[in-house]
All heavy atoms as an XYZ file, in Angstrom:
627
protein
N       3.467     10.164    -17.234
C       4.795      9.739    -16.963
C       5.746     10.746    -17.567
O       5.504     11.285    -18.622
C       5.053      8.375    -17.577
C       6.465      7.973    -17.438
S       6.870      6.348    -17.995
C       5.522      5.854    -18.951
N       6.847     10.967    -16.890
C       7.857     11.876    -17.380
C       9.147     11.115    -17.572
O       9.572     10.388    -16.698
C       8.086     13.018    -16.371
O       6.850     13.666    -16.147
C       9.097     14.005    -16.888
N       9.738     11.261    -18.718
C      11.033     10.657    -18.998
C      12.049     11.783    -19.074
O      11.891     12.698    -19.857
C      10.982      9.902    -20.314
N      13.054     11.733    -18.228
C      14.046     12.796    -18.196
C      15.384     12.268    -18.702
O      15.868     11.253    -18.229
C      14.215     13.325    -16.771
C      12.954     13.889    -16.122
C      13.239     14.273    -14.683
C      12.446     15.080    -16.890
N      15.979     12.947    -19.647
C      17.266     12.559    -20.199
C      18.315     13.552    -19.725
O      18.218     14.736    -20.020
C      17.226     12.523    -21.724
S      16.125     11.271    -22.351
N      19.306     13.081    -18.989
C      20.341     13.929    -18.434
C      21.257     14.476    -19.522
O      21.882     15.509    -19.375
C      21.149     13.092    -17.440
C      22.021     13.869    -16.514
C      22.631     12.937    -15.496
O      21.935     12.557    -14.549
O      23.804     12.589    -15.679
N      21.351     13.795    -20.651
C      22.300     14.130    -21.700
C      21.931     15.404    -22.452
O      22.761     16.008    -23.089
C      22.411     12.973    -22.694
C      22.614     11.660    -22.010
N      23.766     11.347    -21.346
C      21.802     10.597    -21.866
C      23.660     10.134    -20.832
N      22.478      9.661    -21.134
N      20.712     15.807    -22.406
C      20.257     16.984    -23.149
C      19.132     17.629    -22.352
O      19.055     17.490    -21.155
C      19.786     16.573    -24.541
N      18.267     18.295    -23.041
C      17.111     18.902    -22.410
C      16.146     17.811    -21.952
O      16.017     16.782    -22.588
C      16.402     19.827    -23.415
O      17.354     20.773    -23.883
C      15.244     20.538    -22.785
N      15.447     18.050    -20.843
C      14.482     17.081    -20.344
C      13.364     16.855    -21.352
O      12.928     17.788    -22.024
C      13.882     17.567    -19.024
O      14.866     17.650    -18.040
N      12.908     15.612    -21.426
C      11.787     15.249    -22.292
C      10.629     14.855    -21.384
O      10.806     14.045    -20.488
C      12.144     14.060    -23.197
C      13.288     14.421    -24.133
C      10.922     13.592    -23.979
C      13.817     13.226    -24.903
N       9.480     15.423    -21.615
C       8.286     15.017    -20.883
C       7.342     14.350    -21.866
O       6.954     14.954    -22.853
C       7.628     16.220    -20.221
C       8.513     16.830    -19.159
C       7.688     17.451    -18.062
N       8.547     18.021    -17.044
C       8.850     17.388    -15.916
N       8.369     16.199    -15.685
N       9.624     17.966    -15.021
N       7.024     13.112    -21.578
C       6.156     12.336    -22.453
C       4.840     12.088    -21.728
O       4.811     11.416    -20.709
C       6.833     11.002    -22.802
O       5.958     10.168    -23.512
N       3.766     12.647    -22.257
C       2.441     12.474    -21.666
C       1.560     11.751    -22.666
O       0.954     12.373    -23.531
C       1.823     13.837    -21.310
C       2.623     14.606    -20.321
N       2.545     14.379    -18.971
C       3.554     15.579    -20.483
C       3.369     15.189    -18.345
N       3.988     15.932    -19.238
N       1.525     10.439    -22.595
C       0.618      9.685    -23.442
C       1.283      8.913    -24.568
O       0.639      8.083    -25.182
N       2.548      9.152    -24.865
C       3.211      8.399    -25.927
C       3.947      7.215    -25.307
O       5.153      7.266    -25.062
C       4.189      9.264    -26.716
O       4.814      8.471    -27.711
N       3.206      6.159    -25.028
C       3.790      4.996    -24.377
C       4.826      4.312    -25.264
O       5.852      3.839    -24.773
C       2.690      4.013    -23.984
C       1.661      4.563    -22.990
C       0.602      3.514    -22.706
C       2.321      5.039    -21.722
N       4.598      4.279    -26.572
C       5.551      3.640    -27.477
C       6.894      4.379    -27.456
O       7.956      3.755    -27.405
C       5.010      3.577    -28.905
C       5.952      2.850    -29.863
S       5.315      2.759    -31.542
C       4.020      1.573    -31.319
N       6.856      5.713    -27.458
C       8.083      6.497    -27.396
C       8.818      6.224    -26.090
O      10.032      6.002    -26.085
C       7.780      7.998    -27.519
C       8.961      8.934    -27.285
C      10.049      8.716    -28.327
C       8.492     10.381    -27.284
N       8.104      6.227    -24.983
C       8.722      5.987    -23.681
C       9.354      4.604    -23.627
O      10.486      4.450    -23.168
C       7.685      6.150    -22.558
O       7.140      7.474    -22.634
C       8.308      5.939    -21.197
N       8.653      3.571    -24.092
C       9.208      2.202    -24.108
C      10.458      2.133    -24.966
O      11.450      1.506    -24.593
C       8.179      1.222    -24.642
C       7.042      0.951    -23.712
C       6.085     -0.066    -24.337
N       4.766      0.155    -23.806
C       3.683      0.327    -24.525
N       3.721      0.303    -25.829
N       2.521      0.520    -23.944
N      10.431      2.774    -26.132
C      11.569      2.751    -27.056
C      12.789      3.419    -26.426
O      13.899      2.880    -26.473
C      11.204      3.441    -28.384
O      10.088      2.756    -28.964
C      12.364      3.420    -29.354
N      12.609      4.588    -25.824
C      13.711      5.287    -25.165
C      14.250      4.495    -23.979
O      15.462      4.410    -23.764
C      13.265      6.679    -24.708
C      12.945      7.687    -25.801
C      12.337      8.949    -25.194
C      14.169      8.014    -26.622
N      13.356      3.884    -23.213
C      13.764      3.083    -22.063
C      14.592      1.882    -22.510
O      15.673      1.628    -21.978
C      12.524      2.633    -21.282
C      12.760      1.871    -19.984
C      13.509      2.735    -18.977
C      11.432      1.422    -19.401
N      14.103      1.146    -23.510
C      14.814     -0.032    -24.008
C      16.172      0.327    -24.602
O      17.108     -0.481    -24.565
C      13.974     -0.793    -25.035
C      12.837     -1.556    -24.394
O      12.860     -1.852    -23.208
N      11.831     -1.876    -25.181
N      16.297      1.548    -25.142
C      17.564      1.995    -25.733
C      18.534      2.528    -24.677
O      19.662      2.887    -25.005
C      17.294      3.071    -26.786
N      18.100      2.576    -23.420
C      18.965      3.062    -22.350
C      19.116      4.566    -22.321
O      20.093      5.083    -21.792
N      18.158      5.285    -22.880
C      18.255      6.738    -22.988
C      17.483      7.501    -21.916
O      17.426      8.721    -21.949
C      17.775      7.178    -24.377
C      18.607      6.638    -25.537
C      17.974      7.014    -26.868
C      20.036      7.143    -25.444
N      16.891      6.789    -20.972
C      16.131      7.447    -19.912
C      16.894      7.324    -18.599
O      17.240      6.225    -18.181
C      14.721      6.852    -19.781
C      13.917      7.184    -21.036
C      14.028      7.362    -18.521
C      12.499      6.679    -21.020
N      17.177      8.472    -17.991
C      17.911      8.496    -16.726
C      16.978      8.396    -15.527
O      17.326      7.797    -14.516
C      18.747      9.765    -16.620
C      19.786      9.827    -17.717
O      20.524      8.851    -17.904
O      19.850     10.861    -18.392
N      15.811      9.027    -15.599
C      14.837      8.933    -14.515
C      13.431      8.841    -15.100
O      13.166      9.314    -16.197
C      14.884     10.150    -13.552
O      14.599     11.336    -14.271
C      16.223     10.254    -12.846
N      12.565      8.208    -14.339
C      11.145      8.091    -14.701
C      10.350      8.707    -13.570
O      10.559      8.386    -12.400
C      10.729      6.620    -14.878
C      11.478      5.991    -16.043
C       9.223      6.497    -15.064
C      11.262      4.495    -16.169
N       9.449      9.611    -13.922
C       8.584     10.250    -12.932
C       7.165      9.775    -13.163
O       6.624      9.926    -14.258
C       8.672     11.764    -13.087
C       8.012     12.525    -11.973
C       8.275     14.011    -12.112
O       9.317     14.477    -11.619
O       7.431     14.676    -12.749
N       6.581      9.165    -12.138
C       5.231      8.613    -12.234
C       4.330      9.389    -11.281
O       4.666      9.569    -10.107
C       5.227      7.110    -11.859
C       3.815      6.544    -11.922
C       6.162      6.326    -12.759
N       3.199      9.861    -11.782
C       2.216     10.529    -10.946
C       1.107      9.539    -10.626
O       0.540      8.927    -11.531
C       1.632     11.768    -11.666
O       2.718     12.635    -12.024
C       0.660     12.510    -10.776
N       0.829      9.374     -9.345
C      -0.194      8.431     -8.894
C      -1.380      9.238     -8.386
O      -1.261     10.013     -7.443
C       0.345      7.513     -7.770
C      -0.744      6.560     -7.297
C       1.576      6.759     -8.237
N      -2.515      9.061     -9.063
C      -3.757      9.699     -8.668
C      -4.585      8.682     -7.883
O      -4.751      7.549     -8.335
C      -4.549     10.165     -9.894
C      -3.819     11.183    -10.720
C      -3.029     10.797    -11.797
C      -3.904     12.530    -10.408
C      -2.354     11.736    -12.552
C      -3.226     13.474    -11.155
C      -2.453     13.077    -12.224
N      -5.123      9.053     -6.727
C      -5.865      8.099     -5.897
C      -7.276      7.851     -6.429
O      -8.272      8.300     -5.867
C      -5.882      8.788     -4.529
C      -5.846     10.240     -4.864
C      -5.002     10.359     -6.103
N      -7.346      7.133     -7.548
C      -8.625      6.830     -8.194
C      -8.604      5.371     -8.634
O      -7.582      4.880     -9.117
C      -8.836      7.732     -9.438
C     -10.094      7.345    -10.182
C      -8.870      9.196     -9.047
N      -9.707      4.685     -8.494
C      -9.846      3.331     -9.023
C     -10.785      3.398    -10.208
O     -11.897      3.913    -10.108
C     -10.396      2.361     -7.962
C      -9.393      2.216     -6.818
C     -10.715      1.005     -8.591
C      -9.893      1.387     -5.664
N     -10.316      2.886    -11.342
C     -11.130      2.863    -12.548
C     -11.404      1.416    -12.914
O     -10.478      0.619    -13.043
C     -10.386      3.561    -13.696
O     -11.141      3.452    -14.875
N     -12.660      1.071    -13.100
C     -13.030     -0.293    -13.429
C     -12.957     -0.599    -14.913
O     -13.331     -1.676    -15.358
N     -12.456      0.352    -15.713
C     -12.376      0.134    -17.158
C     -11.349     -0.942    -17.468
O     -10.311     -1.044    -16.832
C     -11.997      1.425    -17.870
C     -13.059      2.493    -17.757
C     -12.657      3.723    -18.519
C     -13.747      4.769    -18.395
N     -13.415      5.981    -19.125
N     -11.615     -1.721    -18.504
C     -10.674     -2.756    -18.928
C     -10.235     -2.460    -20.354
O     -10.810     -1.625    -21.044
C     -11.324     -4.146    -18.877
O     -12.464     -4.139    -19.734
C     -11.729     -4.511    -17.464
N      -9.207     -3.154    -20.788
C      -8.743     -2.998    -22.151
C      -7.747     -1.872    -22.331
O      -7.353     -1.549    -23.435
N      -7.306     -1.253    -21.247
C      -6.334     -0.171    -21.318
C      -4.934     -0.775    -21.335
O      -4.644     -1.707    -20.599
C      -6.500      0.781    -20.106
C      -5.457      1.874    -20.118
C      -7.898      1.361    -20.098
N      -4.045     -0.231    -22.191
C      -2.663     -0.713    -22.245
C      -1.971     -0.500    -20.910
O      -2.133      0.540    -20.279
C      -1.857      0.037    -23.316
C      -2.223     -0.366    -24.721
O      -2.833     -1.440    -24.887
O      -1.894      0.386    -25.648
N      -1.192     -1.486    -20.513
C      -0.333     -1.295    -19.353
C       0.859     -0.478    -19.815
O       1.344     -0.633    -20.934
C       0.092     -2.635    -18.776
C      -1.108     -3.375    -18.173
C      -0.691     -4.691    -17.634
N      -0.166     -5.506    -18.723
C      -0.285     -6.820    -18.793
N      -0.877     -7.476    -17.834
N       0.220     -7.480    -19.812
N       1.347      0.376    -18.970
C       2.357      1.360    -19.356
C       3.608      0.723    -19.930
O       4.129      1.176    -20.939
C       2.723      2.246    -18.148
C       1.524      3.079    -17.738
C       3.918      3.136    -18.452
C       1.713      3.849    -16.462
N       4.114     -0.335    -19.326
C       5.414     -0.856    -19.739
C       5.331     -2.162    -20.515
O       6.340     -2.859    -20.642
C       6.331     -0.987    -18.524
C       6.690      0.349    -17.942
C       6.135      0.777    -16.756
C       7.552      1.201    -18.607
C       6.456      2.015    -16.227
C       7.885      2.446    -18.094
C       7.328      2.847    -16.895
N       4.175     -2.513    -21.070
C       4.104     -3.681    -21.952
C       5.072     -3.479    -23.109
O       5.083     -2.420    -23.739
C       2.685     -3.876    -22.513
C       1.803     -4.693    -21.593
O       2.305     -5.195    -20.577
O       0.607     -4.820    -21.899
N       5.923     -4.463    -23.368
C       6.871     -4.362    -24.475
C       8.216     -3.790    -24.068
O       9.146     -3.766    -24.860
N       8.347     -3.345    -22.824
C       9.640     -2.839    -22.346
C      10.451     -3.993    -21.774
O       9.902     -5.017    -21.355
C       9.440     -1.776    -21.271
N      11.773     -3.831    -21.784
C      12.642     -4.809    -21.145
C      12.399     -4.771    -19.642
O      11.669     -3.913    -19.139
C      14.109     -4.488    -21.446
C      14.440     -4.650    -22.935
O      13.695     -5.344    -23.652
O      15.452     -4.063    -23.363
N      13.049     -5.674    -18.895
C      12.920     -5.694    -17.438
C      13.915     -4.718    -16.826
O      15.103     -4.725    -17.174
C      13.187     -7.100    -16.894
C      12.102     -8.091    -17.290
O      10.978     -7.650    -17.573
O      12.388     -9.294    -17.307
N      13.427     -3.878    -15.912
C      14.256     -2.891    -15.233
C      13.975     -2.930    -13.746
O      12.846     -3.167    -13.327
C      13.941     -1.470    -15.741
C      14.451     -1.203    -17.123
C      13.717     -1.577    -18.236
C      15.674     -0.590    -17.309
C      14.183     -1.342    -19.512
C      16.157     -0.345    -18.585
C      15.414     -0.724    -19.691
N      15.017     -2.702    -12.962
C      14.854     -2.458    -11.539
C      14.698     -0.955    -11.395
O      15.338     -0.182    -12.117
C      16.080     -2.929    -10.758
C      16.274     -4.433    -10.846
O      15.260     -5.167    -10.785
O      17.422     -4.876    -10.981
N      13.846     -0.524    -10.454
C      13.612      0.905    -10.249
C      14.070      1.292     -8.847
O      13.618      0.727     -7.851
C      12.133      1.241    -10.425
C      11.552      0.979    -11.809
C      10.051      1.254    -11.802
C      12.249      1.812    -12.851
N      14.978      2.264     -8.777
C      15.444      2.794     -7.507
C      14.683      4.093     -7.235
O      14.731      5.027     -8.039
C      16.943      3.094     -7.586
C      17.490      3.782     -6.361
C      18.915      4.269     -6.558
O      19.535      4.009     -7.604
O      19.408      4.953     -5.638
N      13.971      4.131     -6.122
C      13.203      5.320     -5.773
C      14.161      6.427     -5.344
O      14.945      6.269     -4.413
C      12.215      5.021     -4.643
C      11.321      6.171     -4.199
C      10.415      6.627     -5.343
C      10.507      5.769     -2.992
N      14.111      7.556     -6.057
C      14.965      8.700     -5.762
C      14.244      9.758     -4.945
O      14.844     10.435     -4.116
C      15.469      9.336     -7.066
C      16.282      8.435     -7.988
C      16.621      9.181     -9.271
C      17.536      7.938     -7.295
N      12.940      9.915     -5.215
C      12.185     10.975     -4.546
C      10.706     10.633     -4.556
O      10.196     10.074     -5.526
C      12.411     12.303     -5.255
C      11.765     13.486     -4.580
C      12.077     14.791     -5.312
O      12.279     14.810     -6.516
N      12.119     15.883     -4.574
N      10.022     10.979     -3.471
C       8.565     10.819     -3.384
C       7.995     12.107     -2.812
O       8.437     12.584     -1.769
C       8.201      9.635     -2.497
N       7.038     12.688     -3.537
C       6.389     13.922     -3.095
C       4.884     13.706     -3.107
O       4.361     13.030     -3.979
C       6.740     15.078     -4.034
C       8.227     15.423     -4.008
C       8.577     16.451     -5.060
N       8.493     15.779     -6.371
C       8.379     16.399     -7.524
N       8.286     17.699     -7.575
N       8.334     15.727     -8.641
N       4.202     14.311     -2.153
C       2.743     14.236     -2.092
C       2.176     15.644     -2.219
O       2.617     16.560     -1.537
C       2.276     13.603     -0.772
O       2.840     12.295     -0.660
C       0.754     13.492     -0.731
N       1.215     15.792     -3.131
C       0.538     17.066     -3.350
C      -0.909     16.942     -2.889
O      -1.498     15.877     -3.007
C       0.570     17.437     -4.841
C       1.969     17.650     -5.351
C       2.645     16.610     -5.971
C       2.609     18.863     -5.204
C       3.937     16.788     -6.438
C       3.896     19.048     -5.656
C       4.560     18.009     -6.282
N      -1.470     17.972     -2.414
C      -2.873     18.070     -1.984
C      -3.275     16.958     -1.020
O      -4.447     16.634     -0.890
C      -3.828     18.128     -3.185
C      -3.932     16.844     -4.007
O      -3.536     15.765     -3.532
O      -4.426     16.918     -5.139
N      -2.302     16.350     -0.357
C      -2.593     15.290      0.600
C      -2.967     13.962     -0.021
O      -3.236     13.003      0.698
N      -2.982     13.863     -1.367
C      -3.430     12.636     -2.017
C      -2.536     12.209     -3.187
O      -2.100     11.074     -3.250
C      -4.865     12.798     -2.539
C      -5.838     13.190     -1.499
N      -6.300     12.312     -0.545
C      -6.421     14.379     -1.225
C      -7.136     12.928      0.257
N      -7.231     14.202     -0.129
N      -2.331     13.095     -4.127
C      -1.605     12.775     -5.351
C      -0.110     12.677     -5.067
O       0.456     13.562     -4.426
C      -1.854     13.844     -6.430
O      -3.271     13.966     -6.620
C      -1.190     13.475     -7.737
N       0.518     11.597     -5.545
C       1.946     11.407     -5.329
C       2.709     11.477     -6.645
O       2.217     11.017     -7.677
C       2.231     10.061     -4.683
C       1.783      9.974     -3.246
C       2.312      8.732     -2.588
O       2.237      7.656     -3.151
N       2.848      8.897     -1.395
N       3.910     12.040     -6.580
C       4.838     12.030     -7.709
C       6.068     11.262     -7.243
O       6.711     11.628     -6.256
C       5.217     13.449     -8.165
C       6.244     13.393     -9.283
C       3.978     14.207     -8.624
N       6.349     10.153     -7.925
C       7.462      9.270     -7.578
C       8.512      9.342     -8.671
O       8.194      9.199     -9.848
C       6.957      7.834     -7.427
C       5.765      7.660     -6.484
C       5.231      6.242     -6.573
C       6.158      8.003     -5.061
N       9.768      9.555     -8.293
C      10.854      9.639     -9.262
C      11.770      8.440     -9.058
O      12.247      8.190     -7.947
C      11.649     10.949     -9.088
O      10.744     12.049     -9.205
C      12.736     11.074    -10.147
N      12.000      7.699    -10.144
C      12.797      6.476    -10.107
C      13.970      6.547    -11.078
O      13.887      7.206    -12.116
C      11.951      5.266    -10.545
C      10.832      4.917     -9.614
C       9.533      5.356     -9.875
C      11.055      4.115     -8.505
C       8.489      5.014     -9.033
C      10.011      3.765     -7.662
C       8.736      4.213     -7.930
O       7.701      3.870     -7.097
N      15.039      5.820    -10.764
C      16.143      5.615    -11.695
C      16.043      4.162    -12.172
O      16.129      3.231    -11.392
C      17.495      5.823    -11.020
C      18.672      5.488    -11.961
C      20.030      5.655    -11.307
N      20.200      7.042    -10.912
C      20.529      7.434     -9.665
N      20.724      6.549     -8.719
N      20.655      8.718     -9.388
N      15.845      3.968    -13.489
C      15.764      2.601    -14.017
C      17.156      2.018    -14.264
O      18.058      2.711    -14.731
C      15.000      2.770    -15.340
C      15.354      4.160    -15.786
C      15.548      4.967    -14.525
N      17.339      0.756    -13.926
C      18.557      0.017    -14.216
C      18.138     -1.305    -14.859
O      17.300     -2.022    -14.308
C      19.351     -0.273    -12.929
O      19.585      0.944    -12.248
C      20.664     -0.954    -13.244
N      18.707     -1.586    -16.028
C      18.350     -2.821    -16.728
C      18.565     -4.021    -15.808
O      19.600     -4.170    -15.187
C      19.170     -2.978    -18.000
C      18.650     -4.063    -18.917
C      19.357     -4.081    -20.245
N      19.292     -2.809    -20.944
C      18.250     -2.398    -21.675
N      17.191     -3.155    -21.784
N      18.291     -1.234    -22.297
N      17.550     -4.869    -15.699
C      17.600     -6.051    -14.845
C      18.469     -7.112    -15.506
O      18.278     -7.442    -16.674
C      16.178     -6.595    -14.606
C      16.125     -7.707    -13.633
N      16.232     -7.497    -12.284
C      15.995     -9.034    -13.825
C      16.154     -8.672    -11.672
N      16.012     -9.605    -12.585
N      19.444     -7.614    -14.760
C      20.330     -8.633    -15.363
C      20.025    -10.017    -14.880
O      19.364    -10.260    -13.963
C      21.778     -8.287    -15.047
O      21.972     -8.077    -13.676
């Protein structure tokens, strides 16, 4: 996942879910970029990405497909009221 902050230099967060949730809840993330890999994993016990985050509506800004399979989706989060 990529968290981009318009106010300064872009921040890319790869694996720090707590940091991403904290920035999102504080209203400091302007866009969220999610990469979707076409794989099904039967593993259990993995944290869900946004557990502990507030509720947000996501507006799709851009969708790109690479290699005919992998997608990169860019969203603008808006706090759900």
